[in-house]
C-alpha positions, 0 to 999 in steps of 0.5 A: 558165127555159123548158122544152121542149115536152111531150107526144108529140102536141103535139110531133108536131103542132108538127113537122107544122105546120113541115113543112107550112109548108115544103111549102106555101111552098117545095116546090121549095126555091127560097127558100134563106133560108126553111128556116133561118128556119122551122127556127129557129122550130121549134127555138125552139118545141120548146125554149122552149115558153112563149115567147109572143114566138116565137108572135107572130113566127111570126104576123108571118112568116105575114102577111109570106108572105101580103102577099108573095103566097107564101101565098094568103089561104086558106093563110095563114088555115089556117096561122094557125088551126093555129098558134092551135090548137097554141099553145092546146094546148101552146105556152104 
């Protein structure tokens, strides 16, 4: 059974990642379908810490945002790096 994410710093970094993603992608809240998807990824990450599948889905989501030019390449690379760092310190 998968367990919730552990550690105050890891949880804070995870929440900050998703908050920053929403702020970068939809600061004016013009994409009504974006926030529910990001919140679903946040919930999955916080409540099922070991799900590698969720990590891969988020990577694909970020790539989709870059391909559709919602995120520029630099923003996408930065978020991917942060995703990798978060995953390395506690999402497994």
